[in-house]
C-alpha positions as CSV (number, residue, x, y, z in Angstrom):
1,X,70.6,19.2,151.3
2,X,71.5,22.9,150.9
3,X,75.3,23.5,151.3
4,X,76.1,26.2,153.9
5,X,79.1,28.5,154.0
6,X,81.5,28.8,157.0
7,X,79.1,31.1,158.8
8,X,76.2,28.7,158.4
9,X,74.4,30.6,155.6
10,X,73.3,29.4,152.2
11,X,75.2,30.6,149.1
12,X,73.6,32.7,146.4
13,X,71.3,30.5,144.3
14,X,71.7,30.0,140.6
15,X,69.4,31.5,137.9
16,X,67.6,28.2,137.6
17,X,66.6,28.3,141.3
18,X,65.4,31.9,141.0
19,X,63.3,31.0,137.9
20,X,61.7,28.1,139.8
21,X,61.0,30.4,142.7
22,X,59.3,32.9,140.5
23,X,57.3,30.2,138.8
24,X,56.0,28.9,142.2
25,X,55.1,32.4,143.3
26,X,53.2,33.0,140.1
27,X,51.3,29.7,140.3
28,X,50.4,30.5,143.9
29,X,49.1,33.9,142.9
30,X,46.8,32.3,140.2
31,X,45.5,29.7,142.6
32,X,44.9,32.4,145.3
33,X,43.0,34.5,142.9
34,X,40.8,31.5,141.9
35,X,40.2,30.7,145.6
36,X,39.4,34.3,146.4
37,X,36.8,34.4,143.6
38,X,35.1,31.2,144.9
39,X,35.2,32.4,148.5
40,X,33.7,35.7,147.6
41,X,30.6,33.7,146.4
42,X,30.5,31.9,149.7
43,X,30.9,35.3,151.5
44,X,28.0,36.8,149.6
45,X,25.8,33.8,150.6
46,X,26.8,34.3,154.2
47,X,26.1,38.0,154.0
48,X,22.7,37.4,152.5
49,X,21.8,34.7,155.0
50,X,22.1,37.3,157.8
51,X,20.2,39.9,155.8
52,X,23.2,42.1,155.4
53,X,22.7,43.4,158.9
54,X,25.4,44.8,161.0
55,X,25.6,43.4,164.6
56,X,26.0,45.5,167.7
57,X,29.5,45.5,169.1
58,X,30.4,42.6,171.3
59,X,30.4,43.4,175.0
60,X,30.1,41.5,178.3
61,X,27.2,43.8,179.1
62,X,25.2,42.6,176.2
63,X,26.5,39.0,175.6
64,X,27.6,36.2,177.9
65,X,29.1,33.6,175.5
66,X,29.2,30.0,176.6
67,X,31.9,28.9,174.2
68,X,34.6,30.8,172.4
69,X,37.0,29.5,169.7
70,X,40.4,31.1,169.0
71,X,42.1,30.1,165.8
72,X,45.9,30.6,165.2
73,X,47.4,28.2,162.7
74,X,51.1,29.4,162.8
75,X,54.5,28.5,164.2
76,X,55.2,28.3,167.9
77,X,56.3,31.9,168.5
78,X,53.2,33.3,166.8
79,X,51.0,31.0,168.9
80,X,52.7,32.1,172.1
81,X,52.0,35.7,171.3
82,X,48.4,34.9,170.5
83,X,47.8,33.6,174.0
84,X,47.3,37.3,174.9
85,X,43.9,36.9,173.2
86,X,43.0,33.9,175.2
87,X,44.0,35.5,178.5
88,X,42.1,38.7,177.8
89,X,39.0,36.8,176.7
90,X,38.9,34.6,179.8
91,X,39.2,37.7,182.0
92,X,36.3,39.4,180.2
93,X,34.1,36.3,179.9
94,X,35.1,34.1,183.0
95,X,32.2,31.8,182.5
96,X,33.0,30.9,178.9
97,X,34.8,27.8,177.8
98,X,37.6,28.8,175.4
99,X,39.0,26.4,172.8
100,X,42.1,26.9,170.7
101,X,42.6,25.6,167.2
102,X,46.3,25.3,166.4
103,X,48.9,23.4,164.3
104,X,49.7,20.0,165.8
105,X,53.4,21.0,165.8
106,X,52.7,24.0,168.0
107,X,49.6,23.0,170.1
108,X,51.5,21.2,172.8
109,X,53.2,24.3,174.1
110,X,49.8,25.6,175.4
111,X,48.2,22.4,176.4
112,X,48.5,23.2,180.2
113,X,47.0,26.7,180.0
114,X,44.3,26.9,182.6
115,X,42.3,29.4,180.5
116,X,41.8,26.8,177.8
117,X,39.1,24.1,177.8
118,X,40.3,22.2,174.7
119,X,43.3,22.5,172.4
120,X,42.3,21.2,169.0
121,X,45.1,20.3,166.5
122,X,44.7,20.7,162.8
123,X,47.1,21.4,160.0
124,X,45.5,22.9,156.9
125,X,48.9,23.2,155.1
126,X,48.4,19.6,153.8
127,X,46.2,21.2,151.2
128,X,49.0,23.2,149.6
129,X,49.9,20.3,147.3
130,X,47.5,19.4,144.6
131,X,47.9,15.7,145.2
132,X,46.4,16.2,148.7
133,X,43.0,16.5,147.0
134,X,43.2,12.8,146.0
135,X,44.1,11.5,149.5
136,X,41.1,10.4,151.5
137,X,42.9,10.7,154.8
138,X,43.0,14.5,154.3
139,X,39.3,14.8,153.7
140,X,38.5,12.6,156.7
141,X,40.7,14.6,159.0
142,X,39.2,17.9,157.7
143,X,35.6,16.7,158.2
144,X,36.4,15.2,161.6
145,X,37.8,18.6,162.8
146,X,34.8,20.5,161.4
147,X,32.3,18.1,163.0
148,X,34.1,18.6,166.3
149,X,34.0,22.4,166.0
150,X,30.3,22.5,165.0
151,X,29.4,20.2,167.9
152,X,30.8,22.8,170.3
153,X,28.3,25.4,169.1
154,X,30.5,28.4,169.5
155,X,29.1,31.8,170.2
156,X,32.3,33.6,169.1
157,X,35.2,32.6,166.9
158,X,38.3,34.8,166.7
159,X,40.3,34.4,163.5
160,X,43.7,35.7,164.6
161,X,45.6,35.5,161.3
162,X,45.2,34.3,157.7
163,X,42.7,32.9,155.3
164,X,42.7,29.4,156.7
165,X,41.7,30.7,160.1
166,X,38.9,32.7,158.5
167,X,37.5,29.7,156.6
168,X,37.6,27.5,159.7
169,X,35.9,30.2,161.7
170,X,33.0,30.0,159.2
171,X,33.1,26.2,159.2
172,X,32.9,26.2,163.0
173,X,29.3,27.6,162.7
174,X,30.1,30.3,165.3
175,X,27.4,33.0,165.5
176,X,29.9,35.9,165.7
177,X,33.2,35.8,163.8
178,X,35.9,38.4,164.7
179,X,38.9,39.0,162.4
180,X,40.7,41.3,160.1
181,X,38.5,41.6,157.0
182,X,41.4,42.2,154.6
183,X,43.0,38.9,155.8
184,X,39.8,37.0,155.1
185,X,37.2,37.0,152.3
186,X,34.3,39.5,151.9
187,X,31.3,38.5,154.1
188,X,33.2,35.9,156.2
189,X,33.6,38.0,159.4
190,X,30.5,39.3,161.2
191,X,32.7,41.6,163.3
192,X,35.2,43.0,160.8
193,X,38.3,44.7,162.2
194,X,39.8,47.3,160.0
195,X,43.3,46.8,158.6
196,X,45.5,43.7,158.5
197,X,48.8,42.4,159.8
198,X,52.0,44.0,158.6
199,X,50.7,47.0,156.8
200,X,53.6,48.8,155.0
201,X,55.1,51.4,157.2
202,X,53.2,50.3,160.3
203,X,55.5,49.2,163.1
204,X,52.8,47.5,165.2
205,X,53.8,44.5,167.3
206,X,52.1,41.1,166.7
207,X,50.7,41.3,170.3
208,X,49.0,44.6,169.4
209,X,47.4,43.1,166.3
210,X,46.1,40.3,168.6
211,X,44.7,42.7,171.1
212,X,42.9,44.6,168.4
213,X,40.9,41.5,167.8
214,X,40.4,40.9,171.5
215,X,39.0,44.5,171.8
216,X,36.6,43.8,168.9
217,X,35.4,40.7,170.9
218,X,34.4,42.9,173.8
219,X,37.6,43.0,175.9
220,X,38.8,46.2,177.7
221,X,42.6,46.1,177.2
222,X,45.0,46.7,180.0
223,X,48.8,47.2,180.0
224,X,49.3,43.7,181.4
225,X,47.5,42.1,178.4
226,X,50.6,42.9,176.3
227,X,52.8,40.3,178.1
228,X,52.3,36.8,176.9
229,X,52.5,34.1,179.6
230,X,53.0,30.4,179.4
231,X,52.1,27.9,182.2
232,X,54.6,25.2,183.1
233,X,53.1,22.3,185.0
234,X,54.9,20.4,187.7
235,X,55.0,17.1,185.8
236,X,57.0,18.9,183.0
237,X,59.4,20.3,185.6
238,X,59.9,16.9,187.2
239,X,60.5,15.3,183.8
240,X,63.0,18.1,183.0
241,X,64.8,17.7,186.4
242,X,65.2,14.0,185.8
243,X,66.7,14.7,182.3
244,X,69.1,17.3,183.6
245,X,70.2,14.9,186.3
246,X,70.9,12.2,183.7
247,X,73.1,14.7,181.8
248,X,75.0,15.7,184.9
249,X,73.8,19.3,184.9
250,X,74.2,20.8,188.4
251,X,71.8,23.0,190.3
252,X,74.4,25.4,191.7
253,X,76.1,26.5,188.5
254,X,74.6,29.0,186.0
255,X,72.6,27.4,183.2
256,X,72.5,29.2,179.9
257,X,70.2,27.9,177.2
258,X,71.1,28.7,173.6
259,X,69.0,28.2,170.5
260,X,71.2,28.3,167.4
261,X,68.6,27.5,164.8
262,X,65.5,29.1,163.4
263,X,62.5,28.4,161.2
264,X,61.3,30.4,158.2
265,X,64.6,31.8,157.2
266,X,68.3,30.9,157.7
267,X,69.3,34.6,158.0
268,X,67.6,34.7,161.4
269,X,70.5,32.6,162.6
270,X,73.6,34.0,164.3
271,X,76.8,32.9,162.6
272,X,78.1,29.4,163.5
273,X,81.7,30.5,164.4
274,X,80.2,33.3,166.6
275,X,78.2,30.7,168.5
276,X,81.2,28.5,169.1
277,X,83.3,31.4,170.3
278,X,80.6,32.7,172.7
279,X,79.8,29.3,174.1
280,X,83.5,28.5,174.8
281,X,83.8,31.8,176.7
282,X,80.6,31.2,178.7
283,X,81.8,27.8,179.8
284,X,85.5,28.8,180.3
285,X,85.2,32.2,181.9
286,X,81.8,32.1,183.7
287,X,81.7,28.4,184.5
288,X,78.3,28.2,182.9
289,X,76.6,25.0,181.9
290,X,75.6,25.6,178.3
291,X,72.5,23.8,177.1
292,X,71.7,23.7,173.3
293,X,68.0,23.4,172.4
294,X,66.3,22.5,169.2
295,X,64.4,19.9,167.2
296,X,65.9,16.8,165.7
297,X,66.2,18.6,162.4
298,X,68.5,21.2,164.0
299,X,71.2,18.6,164.9
300,X,73.3,19.1,161.8
301,X,73.6,22.8,162.5
302,X,74.3,22.3,166.1
303,X,77.0,19.8,165.3
304,X,78.6,22.4,163.1
305,X,78.8,24.6,166.2
306,X,80.0,22.0,168.7
307,X,82.8,20.8,166.3
308,X,84.3,24.3,166.5
309,X,84.2,24.4,170.3
310,X,86.9,23.6,172.8
311,X,84.6,23.4,175.8
312,X,81.7,21.1,176.4
313,X,78.0,21.9,175.8
314,X,75.0,19.8,176.6
315,X,73.1,19.1,173.5
316,X,69.4,18.5,174.3
317,X,68.1,19.1,170.8
318,X,65.4,16.5,170.1
319,X,65.5,15.3,173.7
320,X,62.7,17.4,175.1
321,X,59.0,17.8,174.4
322,X,57.6,21.3,174.0
323,X,56.4,21.3,177.6
324,X,59.8,20.1,178.8
325,X,61.4,22.8,176.7
326,X,59.3,25.4,178.4
327,X,60.4,24.0,181.8
328,X,64.0,24.1,180.7
329,X,63.8,27.7,179.6
330,X,62.1,28.6,182.9
331,X,64.9,26.8,184.8
332,X,67.6,28.6,182.8
333,X,69.4,31.7,184.2
334,X,69.6,33.2,180.7
335,X,68.4,32.3,177.2
336,X,70.3,33.4,174.1
337,X,68.6,33.1,170.7
338,X,67.9,34.6,167.4
339,X,64.3,35.4,166.4
340,X,62.7,32.0,167.0
341,X,59.9,30.1,168.8
342,X,62.0,29.2,171.8
343,X,62.8,32.9,172.1
344,X,59.1,33.7,172.7
345,X,58.7,30.7,175.0
346,X,61.6,32.0,177.2
347,X,60.0,35.5,177.3
348,X,56.6,34.0,178.2
349,X,58.0,32.0,181.1
350,X,59.9,35.0,182.5
351,X,63.5,34.0,181.7
352,X,66.1,36.8,181.2
353,X,66.6,36.8,177.5
354,X,69.1,38.0,174.9
355,X,67.4,38.1,171.4
356,X,69.7,38.7,168.4
357,X,67.8,40.3,165.5
358,X,68.8,40.9,161.9
359,X,66.4,40.5,159.0
360,X,63.3,40.7,161.2
361,X,62.0,43.8,163.0
362,X,61.7,43.4,166.8
363,X,59.1,46.2,166.7
364,X,56.9,43.6,164.8
365,X,57.9,40.3,166.3
366,X,60.5,40.8,169.0
367,X,60.1,39.4,172.6
368,X,57.6,41.2,174.8
369,X,59.2,41.0,178.2
370,X,60.8,43.4,180.7
371,X,63.7,40.9,181.1
372,X,64.6,40.8,177.4
373,X,67.6,42.5,175.8
374,X,67.4,42.9,172.0
375,X,70.6,43.1,170.0
376,X,70.7,44.3,166.4
377,X,73.2,46.2,164.3
378,X,70.7,48.4,162.5
379,X,72.5,48.6,159.1
380,X,70.7,50.3,156.2
381,X,69.0,47.2,154.8
382,X,67.8,45.7,158.1
383,X,65.1,44.8,158.8
384,X,64.2,43.4,155.4
385,X,61.7,40.6,156.2
386,X,58.4,41.0,154.4
387,X,56.4,37.8,155.4
388,X,56.0,36.9,151.7
389,X,59.2,34.9,151.7
390,X,61.5,33.2,154.3
391,X,63.8,35.6,156.2
392,X,66.8,35.1,153.9
393,X,69.3,37.9,153.0
394,X,68.7,39.3,149.5
395,X,72.4,40.1,149.2
396,X,73.5,36.7,150.6
397,X,75.9,38.2,153.1
398,X,73.7,38.4,156.3
399,X,75.9,41.3,157.4
400,X,73.3,42.5,159.9
401,X,73.9,39.3,162.0
402,X,77.7,39.3,161.5
403,X,78.0,42.8,162.9
404,X,76.8,41.5,166.3
405,X,80.0,40.1,167.8
406,X,80.4,37.4,170.4
407,X,82.1,40.0,172.7
408,X,79.0,42.2,172.6
409,X,76.7,39.3,173.6
410,X,79.2,38.1,176.3
411,X,79.1,41.6,177.9
412,X,75.3,41.4,178.1
413,X,75.4,37.9,179.6
414,X,77.8,39.1,182.3
415,X,75.5,42.0,183.1
416,X,72.4,39.8,183.4
417,X,74.2,37.4,185.6
418,X,75.3,40.2,187.9
419,X,71.7,41.4,188.1
420,X,70.7,37.9,189.4
421,X,73.2,37.9,192.2
């Protein structure tokens, strides 16, 4: 287990760890180069099989697809933002059945979306370890998913991000494949969209990358398409209400949800003592019911926060399913979080939101919601996240997050609560 300092951040690693990190990165580059060479051969075969011809642009005037596949194999927040593609496609092709291929850990958050016919879970990350090649279960799962995809006979497949999505778009047998060519392999996409995610110097939001793909699939984009939306079914609301009742959470007091953890980088977390100070003030001065969210793996970090508190917070980490979490965030008067999946869930269900940003750029991946307030200190080295590595501070100070004080966040909470009165 990594030892954390008083702020909840990891210390500077030793030279041995840095050497190991460089070795892993170098081996990945070699393997990626070998895979790219192999996939280029596959892409050449695909290109030759269609005679190298270029298809006419997709349009509802020239094509009425029966089935469409959208592929997004990423964390929860990315999947939530990608639902803009699904919504836009369904509006453009209302008669089409739309399936979504997503990671099992993320897929449940969109299972109730009425625009989706099927949500198909699959995790290609199992192949990252060489020993996975010798495990029959992995091969059986992969072939089972491919058979399921091919049986659907998709007219269009949209590869939203990454090489795995591109390969599965090909494996699905879809007649038209839409994606960023530079994120794929030559010849894989029949409808190649110029550019790629996160070009240096390009401050384009993830939603806008998604909508580029939707436009290539024949969608006419509107301003409303930029706002991701999640649907919360009544059964999830009922389950949540029963859970809140069991914990003694009252309806007539403000409920403030707080997410102290984050995936893909510990520097996306606000400091532990800051959380404790803020949560105490929320409970003591505003009479708020503070609910802590998270997965079971977040419990050690949450306990570090609650041990510093004088007031009581309701710890629901690991107690809710993803659909119940969405219902909880919809029920909350305010959500406070760093850059995280629950932050995007809160934005997508319309909850007033305070998003604390440091290493990541809100212009790329911040909440897309008119009720969101983004707090960041804007020091010279922030944002520094480059996608290639987890969002951890290169100086091991995480000063960009420390500069955002509990008093500043508390002021925004007070203002948002006044707006709701």
